[in-house]
C-alpha atoms as one frame of an Amber mdcrd trajectory, in Angstrom:
protein
  -9.562-205.863 -27.551  -9.336-202.241 -27.335 -12.948-200.757 -27.190 -12.563
-196.444 -27.321 -16.236-194.862 -27.225 -16.223-191.326 -29.201 -17.530-188.326
 -27.467 -19.502-186.835 -30.573 -21.180-190.458 -31.056 -22.480-190.390 -27.540
 -24.405-187.129 -28.125 -26.226-188.621 -30.831 -27.423-191.658 -28.642 -27.492
-193.389 -31.699 -28.051-197.286 -32.459 -24.070-197.613 -32.894 -23.380-196.061
 -29.914 -25.542-198.285 -27.953 -24.380-201.747 -29.484 -20.605-200.337 -28.437
 -21.964-199.302 -24.737 -22.937-203.259 -24.637 -19.848-204.441 -25.806 -18.199
-202.029 -23.419 -20.170-203.141 -20.404 -19.657-207.261 -21.822 -16.395-206.769
 -21.625 -15.615-204.950 -18.526 -17.780-207.350 -16.808 -15.759-210.658 -17.879
 -12.492-208.639 -16.887 -13.906-208.116 -13.710 -14.409-211.819 -13.328 -11.244
-212.575 -14.949  -9.419-210.447 -12.463 -11.240-211.396  -9.199 -10.300-215.376
 -10.313  -6.633-214.695 -10.964  -6.526-212.730  -7.468  -7.966-215.830  -5.485
  -5.353-218.040  -7.537  -2.692-215.641  -6.019  -3.747-215.922  -2.913  -3.827
-219.730  -2.873  -0.633-219.837  -4.574   0.632-217.475  -1.227  -1.083-220.139
   1.189   0.814-222.951  -0.526   4.027-221.238  -0.883   3.497-220.395   2.843
   2.698-224.374   3.613   5.645-225.282   1.673   7.955-223.228   3.287   7.066
-224.225   6.735   7.424-227.385   5.477  10.741-226.879   4.389  11.724-225.140
   7.568  10.849-228.707   8.865  13.135-230.170   6.947  16.048-228.078   7.299
  15.339-228.148  11.223  15.961-231.801  10.794  19.250-231.577   8.652  20.635
-229.162  11.456  19.598-231.925  14.042  21.352-234.912  11.901  24.521-232.139
  11.775  24.367-231.872  15.660  24.190-235.829  16.227  27.138-236.255  13.765
  29.214-233.924  16.250  31.673-236.272  16.213  32.203-236.260  12.380  33.495
-233.112  11.459  33.221-233.386   7.546  29.407-234.575   7.834  28.701-231.810
  10.664  30.057-228.703   8.737  28.939-230.417   5.478  25.225-230.758   6.682
  25.377-227.273   8.536  26.668-225.656   5.661  23.821-227.180   3.395  21.415
-226.178   5.989  22.143-222.668   5.837  21.959-222.310   2.373  18.870-224.095
   1.903  17.384-221.467   4.993  18.400-218.880   2.671  16.389-220.306   0.149
  13.439-220.443   2.219  14.102-216.226   2.710  14.348-215.854  -0.728  11.074
-217.666  -1.155   9.261-216.033   1.530  10.419-212.794  -0.408   9.285-213.622
  -3.687   5.476-214.556  -2.303   5.085-211.297  -0.439   6.284-209.663  -3.470
   3.292-211.740  -5.062   0.944-210.282  -2.533   2.166-206.502  -3.188   2.309
-206.890  -7.206  -0.687-209.614  -8.120  -3.126-209.458  -5.093  -2.934-205.834
  -3.474  -2.696-204.297  -6.790  -5.031-205.729  -8.955  -7.524-206.230  -5.796
  -7.199-202.463  -5.946  -8.026-202.000  -9.485 -11.098-203.832  -8.900 -12.750
-202.651  -5.881 -11.640-198.869  -7.273 -11.766-198.333 -10.678 -14.437-200.847
 -11.438 -16.983-199.531  -8.915 -16.732-196.320 -10.445 -17.569-198.188 -13.748
 -20.746-199.775 -11.997 -21.420-196.224 -10.685 -21.604-194.477 -13.586 -23.322
-197.072 -15.689 -25.976-196.928 -13.323 -26.833-193.270 -13.564 -26.666-193.639
 -17.455 -29.139-196.213 -17.188 -31.002-194.076 -14.934 -31.076-191.231 -17.095
 -31.727-192.943 -20.133 -35.158-194.082 -19.155 -36.003-190.488 -17.596 -35.028
-189.554 -21.292 -37.285-192.134 -22.996 -40.257-191.134 -20.705 -39.733-187.441
 -21.295 -39.941-187.927 -24.783 -42.730-190.096 -25.097 -44.347-187.633 -22.925
 -43.836-184.718 -25.412 -44.772-186.564 -28.063 -48.241-187.017 -26.450 -48.931
-183.899 -25.540 -52.337-182.827 -27.166 -51.724-179.916 -29.865 -54.754-177.945
 -28.252 -53.432-177.822 -24.515 -50.463-175.547 -24.599 -49.785-175.824 -20.907
 -49.171-179.591 -21.354 -47.244-178.839 -24.563 -45.036-176.412 -22.588 -44.730
-178.525 -19.631 -43.385-182.026 -21.696 -41.195-179.456 -23.580 -39.432-177.923
 -20.573 -39.105-181.459 -19.041 -37.797-183.104 -22.334 -35.197-179.966 -22.538
 -33.736-180.692 -19.149 -33.700-184.358 -19.441 -31.459-183.698 -22.645 -29.283
-181.708 -20.713 -28.759-183.911 -18.154 -28.701-187.210 -20.249 -25.642-185.257
 -22.205 -23.809-184.272 -18.733 -24.468-187.745 -17.368 -23.560-189.740 -20.654
 -19.983-187.816 -21.279 -19.182-188.550 -17.824 -20.111-192.286 -18.553 -17.933
-192.358 -21.784 -15.287-190.467 -19.743 -15.166-193.173 -17.354 -15.306-195.979
 -19.828 -12.149-194.534 -21.979 -10.347-193.999 -18.725 -10.883-197.666 -17.420
  -9.897-199.048 -21.074  -6.526-197.039 -20.927  -5.728-197.367 -17.238  -6.433
-201.605 -17.288  -3.522-201.997 -19.834  -1.181-200.060 -17.445  -2.548-201.687
 -14.183  -2.606-205.119 -15.768   1.120-204.534 -17.264   2.559-203.166 -14.174
   1.171-206.195 -11.818   2.492-208.953 -13.634   5.817-207.028 -14.637   6.691
-206.385 -10.806   5.571-209.961 -10.289   7.979-211.333 -13.184  10.756-208.900
 -11.826  10.389-210.787  -8.523  11.094-213.701  -9.948  14.070-212.829 -11.589
  15.572-211.566  -8.543  14.415-214.808  -6.722  16.257-217.100  -9.358  19.366
-214.865  -9.484  19.826-214.558  -5.709  19.328-218.806  -6.002  22.253-219.166
  -8.768  24.316-216.641  -6.669  24.264-218.815  -3.582  24.463-221.883  -4.804
  27.490-220.752  -7.257  29.262-220.228  -4.073  28.361-223.456  -2.728  29.609
-225.335  -5.844  33.153-225.630  -4.973  32.545-227.089  -1.774  30.145-229.579
  -3.421  32.908-230.374  -5.596  35.316-230.519  -3.250  32.687-233.411  -1.160
  32.216-235.206  -4.122  35.781-235.844  -4.448  35.749-237.209  -0.834  33.181
-239.017  -1.202  35.059-241.197  -3.760  37.996-241.881  -1.116  35.576-242.343
   1.500  33.641-244.938  -0.758  36.845-246.689  -1.313  37.807-246.309   2.396
  34.871-247.783   3.699  35.334-251.061   1.139  38.503-251.360   2.683  37.329
-251.586   6.217  34.803-253.778   5.385  37.320-256.147   3.999  39.549-255.998
   6.816  36.758-256.605   9.457  35.524-259.599   6.989  39.081-260.815   7.301
  39.381-260.227  11.093  35.551-262.121  11.738  36.850-265.036   9.999  40.217
-265.338  11.627  38.364-264.658  15.094  35.469-267.595  14.270  38.396-270.062
  13.451  40.098-269.617  17.024  39.633-272.434  19.218  37.845-270.981  22.520
  37.546-273.994  24.722  39.643-272.548  26.827  38.942-269.150  26.822  38.129
-269.086  30.850  42.022-269.660  31.433  42.236-265.953  30.174  40.339-264.129
  32.806  43.272-262.566  34.465  44.524-260.700  37.495  46.323-257.103  36.978
  46.989-255.307  39.498  48.475-252.632  37.732  45.570-251.929  35.122  45.550
-248.427  34.163  41.712-248.127  34.764  42.060-249.217  38.149  39.612-252.603
  37.687  42.067-255.593  38.672  39.688-258.032  37.665  35.966-258.417  35.831
  33.564-260.653  34.735  29.950-261.866  35.158  28.966-263.914  38.057  25.599
-265.249  39.297  25.185-263.654  42.640  22.323-265.232  45.225  19.660-262.692
  46.569  19.325-262.318  50.553  15.428-261.989  49.488  13.552-265.049  51.194
  13.111-266.658  47.895  17.068-266.969  47.632  17.066-266.042  43.947  19.945
-266.126  41.465  20.369-263.136  39.284  23.458-262.635  36.966  25.481-259.942
  37.520  29.041-258.126  36.162  31.282-258.132  38.646  34.579-255.974  39.031
  37.276-255.694  41.712  38.276-252.045  41.876  39.492-249.871  44.309  39.685
-251.894  46.822  35.978-252.866  46.815  33.998-256.036  45.472  31.176-254.451
  43.318  28.696-255.131  40.608  26.353-253.516  38.006  23.099-254.723  36.393
  23.277-252.383  33.317  26.527-250.871  32.095  24.823-247.317  32.944  24.436
-248.198  36.703  26.292-247.176  39.612  28.095-249.843  40.810  26.677-251.488
  43.841  29.227-252.568  46.384  29.223-255.490  47.493  32.566-255.370  50.185
  33.006-251.810  51.055  37.029-252.987  51.911  38.655-256.587  51.027  40.845
-256.370  53.777  37.983-257.419  56.058  36.710-259.878  53.987  37.776-263.693
  53.141  36.617-265.738  50.550  36.056-269.218  50.634  35.114-272.141  48.625
  31.035-273.362  48.638  30.496-277.140  48.102  27.280-277.817  51.003  24.492
-276.030  48.560  23.573-277.761  45.387  24.940-275.412  42.673  28.434-275.773
  41.248  31.303-273.568  40.971  30.209-271.421  43.821  32.226-269.388  46.506
  31.394-266.959  49.076  33.013-263.602  50.400  32.414-262.778  53.643  32.598
-259.859  55.950  32.510-258.853  59.654  28.759-257.676  58.741  27.081-260.017
  55.971  27.981-262.760  53.064  27.707-262.750  49.765  27.340-266.090  47.804
  28.305-266.265  43.892  28.816-268.668  41.567  31.329-268.788  38.301  30.488
-270.614  35.351  33.352-273.148  34.944  36.306-274.385  38.039  38.987-272.184
  36.390  37.112-268.831  36.462  35.798-269.970  40.235  39.602-270.714  40.811
  40.669-267.337  39.261  37.726-265.376  41.167  39.156-266.896  44.385  42.605
-265.996  43.714  42.049-262.609  42.646  40.201-261.706  45.681  42.637-263.101
  47.804  45.551-260.729  45.702  43.349-257.815  46.098  43.691-258.235  50.320
  46.992-259.471  50.074  47.894-255.863  48.008  45.684-253.905  50.309  47.623
-254.689  53.293  50.812-254.097  51.411  49.618-250.588  50.633  49.238-249.484
  54.405  50.703-246.105  53.052  47.567-245.249  51.039  45.589-246.661  54.033
  44.003-243.086  54.814  42.965-242.552  51.285  41.156-245.597  50.606  39.384
-244.804  54.148  38.299-241.704  52.286  37.177-243.857  49.176  35.405-246.430
  51.593  33.421-243.163  53.129  32.819-242.076  49.410  32.032-245.425  47.522
  29.571-246.144  50.556  27.351-243.093  50.062  27.672-243.710  45.989  26.095
-247.345  46.836  23.154-245.458  49.151  22.687-243.372  45.606  22.585-246.261
  43.631  20.613-248.618  45.495  17.831-245.532  45.597  18.044-245.146  41.713
  17.453-248.944  41.378  14.844-248.619  43.787  13.526-245.921  41.906  13.584
-248.056  38.577  11.878-251.097  40.180   8.622-248.945  40.499   9.113-247.940
  36.806   8.781-249.377  33.412   7.493-252.833  33.392   7.004-253.229  37.049
   3.871-250.944  36.954   3.141-251.491  33.605   2.595-255.483  34.316   0.427
-254.592  37.757  -1.769-252.316  36.094  -2.137-254.738  32.745  -3.574-257.648
  34.469  -6.629-255.699  35.784  -9.601-257.000  33.150  -9.858-254.291  30.389
  -6.446-252.393  31.259  -4.791-253.793  28.138  -6.620-251.794  25.967  -7.368
-247.728  26.035 -10.297-246.879  28.343 -11.722-244.896  25.565 -10.699-245.768
  22.067  -9.535-249.355  22.518  -6.346-248.691  21.618  -4.190-252.010  22.535
  -0.990-251.592  24.682  -1.600-248.065  26.279   1.433-246.758  28.519  -0.480
-243.913  29.673  -2.964-243.794  32.772  -5.475-241.668  34.474  -4.467-241.693
  38.370  -7.378-240.251  39.697  -9.583-242.301  37.485  -8.045-245.163  37.779
  -7.919-246.222  33.720  -5.227-247.058  31.015  -5.078-244.655  28.413  -3.621
-244.378  24.624  -0.857-241.676  23.754  -3.942-239.922  21.861  -6.723-240.208
  24.504  -3.550-239.218  27.243  -3.097-235.816  25.623  -6.932-234.692  25.580
  -7.242-236.171  29.032  -4.311-233.642  29.999  -5.961-231.000  28.426  -9.217
-231.639  30.531  -7.545-230.084  33.474  -6.720-231.659  36.539  -9.518-231.387
  38.173 -10.880-233.802  36.005  -8.145-236.153  34.765  -4.451-236.480  36.312
  -2.284-238.555  33.669   0.911-240.521  34.483   3.164-242.549  32.198   3.143
-246.421  32.991   6.832-246.553  31.967   8.435-243.384  32.359   6.894-242.145
  36.087   7.403-243.552  39.148   4.647-245.358  40.838   4.243-245.169  44.967
   2.572-248.275  46.747  -0.294-246.880  47.059  -1.523-245.202  43.634  -0.736
-248.803  42.234  -3.077-250.587  44.603  -5.743-247.652  43.364  -4.816-248.218
  40.077  -5.375-252.317  40.443  -8.915-251.666  42.308 -10.551-249.960  39.846
  -9.459-250.350  35.870 -10.895-250.003  32.139 -13.841-252.110  32.791 -15.212
-250.548  36.320 -14.884-247.149  35.154 -16.641-247.726  31.708 -19.471-249.288
  33.407 -20.103-246.407  34.965 -19.422-243.707  32.732 -20.717-245.693  29.469
 -23.706-247.244  31.349 -26.198-245.246  29.223 -24.167-244.873  25.829 -25.699
-247.644  24.152 -29.018-246.714  25.025 -28.199-243.125  23.609 -26.885-244.315
  20.358 -23.411-242.995  21.167 -20.589-244.658  18.936 -17.428-245.086  21.009
 -14.169-243.921  19.364 -11.927-246.548  17.393  -8.229-246.879  17.057  -7.405
-244.493  14.233 -10.410-242.236  14.611  -9.719-238.674  13.893  -8.759-236.452
  16.940 -11.615-234.062  17.144 -13.985-236.908  17.207 -12.096-238.853  20.156
 -11.971-235.610  21.617 -15.830-235.003  21.841 -16.645-238.013  22.935 -14.147
-237.736  26.093 -15.623-234.387  26.806 -18.744-235.924  26.685 -17.980-238.755
  28.671 -16.027-237.555  31.659 -17.030-233.332  31.892 -20.402-233.788  30.639
 -21.127-237.215  32.294 -23.650-237.922  29.809 -23.425-241.355  29.511 -24.086
-242.137  33.224 -26.889-243.825  34.356 -28.898-241.263  36.179 -30.126-242.556
  39.653 -33.336-241.684  41.727 -32.985-240.730  45.420 -34.586-244.277  46.174
 -31.938-246.105  43.909 -29.500-244.112  46.082 -30.828-244.933  49.325 -30.792
-248.924  48.413 -26.844-248.059  47.549 -26.436-246.297  50.905 -28.113-249.241
  52.824 -26.250-252.035  51.091 -23.179-250.033  51.826 -23.710-249.854  54.988
 -24.319-253.370  55.471 -20.946-255.096  54.134 -19.375-254.172  56.991 -19.680
-256.729  59.906 -18.943-254.358  62.679 -21.894-252.008  61.463 -25.163-252.627
  63.681 -28.725-251.119  62.982 -30.091-248.915  65.257 -33.674-248.644  64.652
 -34.424-248.365  68.484 -32.040-245.261  68.660 -32.983-241.503  68.629 -33.916
-240.083  65.389 -30.721-238.359  64.694 -29.760-239.089  61.394 -25.941-240.150
  60.323 -23.552-242.428  61.161 -22.231-242.580  64.764 -18.613-243.476  65.870
 -16.901-245.032  69.116 -13.181-243.846  68.908 -10.940-244.889  71.198  -9.956
-242.333  73.435  -6.482-240.441  73.201  -5.188-241.655  76.585  -5.896-244.867
  76.868  -3.368-246.435  74.874  -4.696-249.326  73.107  -3.378-250.627  70.146
  -6.216-252.316  69.021  -6.678-250.308  65.503  -3.122-249.882  65.250  -1.803
-250.685  61.471   0.808-253.377  61.085   4.363-252.179  61.414   6.256-250.802
  58.579   7.331-252.810  56.327  10.922-251.933  54.143   9.138-250.503  50.870
   7.040-247.971  53.708  10.162-247.245  55.203  11.786-246.740  51.804   9.021
-244.375  50.949   8.758-242.719  54.214  12.476-241.905  54.515  12.709-240.360
  51.195  10.199-238.187  51.887  11.146-236.875  55.010  14.758-236.594  53.982
  15.365-232.966  52.803  18.925-233.916  51.085  19.140-233.569  47.138  18.939
-237.465  46.649  16.420-239.763  48.720  18.081-242.335  50.779  17.567-245.888
  50.599  16.870-248.814  52.671  18.174-252.025  50.247  19.300-252.632  46.858
  17.903-254.412  43.572  18.762-257.592  45.334  17.074-257.000  48.837  21.037
-256.510  50.408  21.257-253.675  53.018  23.660-250.735  52.231  22.646-248.243
  55.134  21.955-249.474  58.346  24.351-249.432  61.119  25.397-253.367  62.111
  23.153-253.446  65.117  19.972-252.828  62.560  21.366-254.364  58.896  20.511
-257.793  60.084  17.257-257.389  61.529  16.022-255.045  58.431  17.567-258.017
  55.765  14.789-260.175  58.187  12.472-257.737  57.680  12.910-257.660  53.872
  12.790-261.261  53.480   9.663-261.884  55.992   7.453-258.793  53.664   8.063
-258.727  50.022   4.784-256.998  49.209   3.710-253.736  49.704   1.578-253.136
  52.982  -1.772-254.145  53.701  -4.310-251.270  54.751  -4.829-251.086  58.436
  -7.144-254.065  59.373  -8.620-251.863  62.079 -12.230-249.833  62.205 -13.947
-247.491  64.478 -17.328-249.484  65.689 -20.081-247.620  63.747 -23.745-246.989
  63.933 -25.921-246.055  61.108 -29.330-243.789  61.389 -31.744-243.134  58.744
 -30.626-239.581  57.458 -33.093-237.061  56.194 -32.072-237.499  52.533 -30.228
-239.697  50.417 -27.415-238.205  47.709 -24.531-239.127  45.902 -22.529-237.206
  48.394 -23.821-239.642  51.235 -23.125-242.601  48.726 -19.626-241.398  48.450
 -19.487-240.886  52.324 -20.565-244.696  52.970 -18.422-245.652  50.043 -15.433
-244.194  51.548 -16.099-246.046  54.831 -16.745-249.456  53.785 -13.333-249.313
  51.284 -15.236-249.408  48.114 -13.742-247.521  45.079 -16.059-248.540  42.606
 -19.109-247.040  44.408 -16.553-244.044  45.488 -16.275-243.721  41.652 -19.941
-244.038  40.637 -21.118-241.459  43.410 -18.247-239.158  42.162 -19.530-239.399
  38.671 -23.222-239.182  39.966 -22.156-235.544  41.310 -21.044-236.196  44.659
 -18.908-233.918  45.881 -15.491-234.872  47.414 -15.570-232.637  50.315 -19.016
-233.013  50.964 -20.270-232.693  54.694 -22.726-234.853  56.603 -24.533-232.147
  58.841 -26.397-234.983  60.910 -22.683-236.720  61.931 -20.641-233.606  62.991
 -19.678-232.291  59.629 -17.559-234.850  59.010 -16.172-235.308  55.162 -15.702
-238.832  53.087 -12.126-238.090  53.609 -12.656-238.871  57.209 -14.850-241.484
  57.202 -11.906-243.044  54.874  -9.889-242.795  57.776 -12.387-244.779  60.249
 -12.569-247.367  57.779  -8.929-247.885  57.902  -8.049-248.037  54.246  -4.774
-246.294  53.028  -6.029-246.664  48.981  -9.530-245.063  49.749  -7.986-242.008
  51.555  -5.440-241.988  48.499  -8.344-242.103  45.797  -9.913-239.124  47.947
  -6.965-237.172  47.653  -6.098-237.467  44.168  -9.551-236.313  43.269  -8.955
-233.360  45.205 -10.299-234.128  48.663  -8.977-231.348  51.082  -6.420-232.646
  53.735  -7.508-230.158  56.357 -11.293-230.070  56.204 -12.256-229.960  59.899
 -15.290-231.362  61.222 -17.276-229.644  64.129 -15.005-230.773  66.538 -12.089
-228.863  64.823 -10.505-232.083  63.868  -9.330-233.113  60.190  -8.264-236.558
  58.883  -4.561-236.350  60.773  -6.510-235.523  63.938  -8.483-238.441  63.145
  -5.954-240.905  62.055  -3.796-239.970  65.002  -6.852-241.105  67.304  -7.304
-244.307  65.677  -3.560-245.311  65.138  -3.281-244.873  61.427   0.170-244.906
  60.902   0.017-245.072  57.400  -2.673-242.795  57.060  -0.802-240.158  59.317
   2.057-240.305  56.809   0.002-239.779  53.992  -1.710-237.171  55.191   1.886
-235.606  56.183   2.971-235.927  52.510  -0.029-234.470  51.251   0.366-231.108
  53.089  -1.571-231.851  56.441  -1.407-229.135  58.961   0.122-230.996  62.170
   0.096-227.587  64.122  -3.969-227.354  64.120  -5.579-227.725  67.403  -9.477
-229.105  67.640 -12.001-227.761  69.759  -9.995-229.073  72.941  -6.814-227.340
  72.180  -5.216-230.640  70.910  -2.668-231.127  68.247  -2.194-234.499  66.619
   1.202-234.604  68.501  -0.525-233.919  71.767  -3.363-236.698  70.852  -0.522
-239.167  70.029   1.456-238.070  73.373  -1.204-238.924  75.256  -1.917-242.269
  73.568   1.289-243.074  73.961   1.549-243.993  70.376   5.605-244.353  69.993
   5.089-244.774  66.151   3.128-241.329  65.268   4.872-239.539  67.531   8.094
-240.105  66.083   6.875-239.826  62.840   5.187-236.378  63.588   8.339-235.064
  65.396  10.313-235.602  62.900   7.667-233.907  60.254   8.072-231.003  62.593
  11.874-231.066  62.679  11.994-231.615  59.034   9.685-228.510  58.541  11.254
-226.542  60.712  14.980-227.262  59.546  13.802-226.670  55.990  12.164-222.873
  57.150  14.372-221.958  59.890  17.643-223.033  59.161  17.884-222.976  56.026
  20.869-225.437  55.195  22.157-224.013  51.617  25.622-223.023  51.154  25.779
-219.652  49.040  26.579-222.026  46.380  22.803-222.765  46.333  23.519-226.857
  46.847  22.083-228.672  50.101  24.572-228.954  53.063  24.010-232.360  54.115
  26.487-232.258  56.781  24.686-229.624  58.800  24.126-230.365  62.327  20.912
-230.506  62.153  20.509-232.576  58.834  22.921-234.984  60.891  20.797-235.123
  63.793  17.625-235.759  61.976  19.292-238.729  59.928  20.249-240.157  63.362
  17.074-239.871  65.007  15.720-241.039  61.466  17.993-243.920  61.962  17.116
-244.714  65.467  13.541-244.736  64.425  13.608-247.402  61.717  15.839-249.679
  64.005  12.835-249.230  66.741  10.323-250.335  64.439  12.243-253.138  62.810
  12.963-254.630  66.833   9.619-254.462  67.487   8.445-256.093  64.199
């Protein structure tokens, strides 16, 4: 509605003028409301457009990924790539359109509202004020008495001044009204016209873009028709072939397995056989065997590197086996070992025996290639080590770790939200988690939770045993003890992430649901822990010095009463993998328990050890003799101290939850730490739990001895290995200027002496020699590396011989 206020009319201040002013003010108020609404709607449209562009970009990225996955099909790849580029261009046009909308609608109209309408409101405020002053002056002038001249003059002067000011203000107000009425038309039209031109440009650009794309689309439409016809023809051909093969007679299929010495891929014969493992259970496993490159190899999966059974067929013989219960068995015997295999039928057994015999004869005839085959033998031998190592690593991943951990009560569902079949774990808490809770735990930081996958990561034996000694039931009993009392709701599967995150932070960071214990309750717990071990004795009659007193064997005594049992194969595997500084860890056995990398003298002993020790080693049974005395004060740190000695992981986890410091020192017992007490307790898993919870591996007692010193004094070989892996300083000297190596030498402990010397050799070799070539690859043939390997193999042979 077009409204113009007359300047002459405003000076009269007539009722008609006042009515016009009211109408204008109402119109301007409504205009402001409509413009504010339009600006807000524009902002919402722009935000929705940006969200649409974001989703569209993700969709275009999905098209690009599909094009990359279809790289073998040129038509699909090129077409999808072109479509993705054009759609991306349309996204860019959309972005320009929303930017123009922001400039034309939001910015221009918002500026009109904030500037021009603000001036109108200020002018209206002044007009209202001066109108009131004019009305007051008129009233005062009318009320002035006739007989009081001075009041009459005063009222007249005020009225004249007020009228003059009113005329000035009302003219300015009317001017502002007229300017606003004129400008509103131009501003609104200018803004909307700019917005519509932006749309016009957008659709023109889109039309031009797809006009250029149209020939390609028509061409692809023609190709698509041909592809549909070709697909129908191929399907018909495959159905015909399927029907033909189905009608064939497969009763004599075994005879089709033939020996072909001239095969292009070098594989003269291949097929499935059952193989008897060399472990104690003599289990039979079905594997894919092949004869290639004068070797007999097998694979469990196609992607696995072949495992070599016989490195050189010239050195072996093959014979029938009729003295075992299974049928169709034959044996390949080499100078170092034998391999028992079983075919599916008598024809297949005879075919394999003939193939092996023919391969032996062919190898002898090809004497001209003898040197080349010896090189191939050496190369394949190394490959077998690598493949065995990979197989070993895989045995510690996936289903193995998952099944062991899931067997613990409560671990079949997520510890925090109850989601079934969790595939993640917190190794320092000993719990299983779903993928959402594992992400929240990872965000807490490693000082609260260390997350690892149960299916993707490699699990060391000590970590698996740690997980098996704790579990969701144990940890929830500690960290959710007061949850029901406080009325806190435990999250359920499918709950929003922010609710689960708040609960997890309250549970582990704030420890809101942990049961607070008094000093008397901690005292009862400490006394209970001190009585768990039969080696502990009460010393109430002793002197009032508090804390445990430990009786230790003298380093020079050479006593082996507290020595751990010797390494089994799994321990040696892990130890060799750590101290070997080459790129890939060397392994001692394949997935079927066969020895692949030992000398002739030690191979048989290692196989015997593998057969007799199939499970991971137990903790060292030896403990130091400890005397308990009443301390001055009972704290969570003291509970952790005694729980570490008593090998009680649940009580250790409870002490940490109650605020016990993992590096707490017992000033009443020579500043010893829980980790040192775990060494005296003799448990490898207890030490691992403390280290996973940030215990210092180099913290010293008042005698200057760290955990490595104490483990060496007590002869705990497994703990020495663990501390070296965790970065313990083997060069640290105690108050008597003795290092762990000198202590082990005085005690005549050959295991620990060899272990420390090998670790020192490995450290010096990495720091001083630097066995890397200019290309950055590790030089495994350097003299020091070869000497190191030889020394390590002699050490392993010595351990197995003693076993």
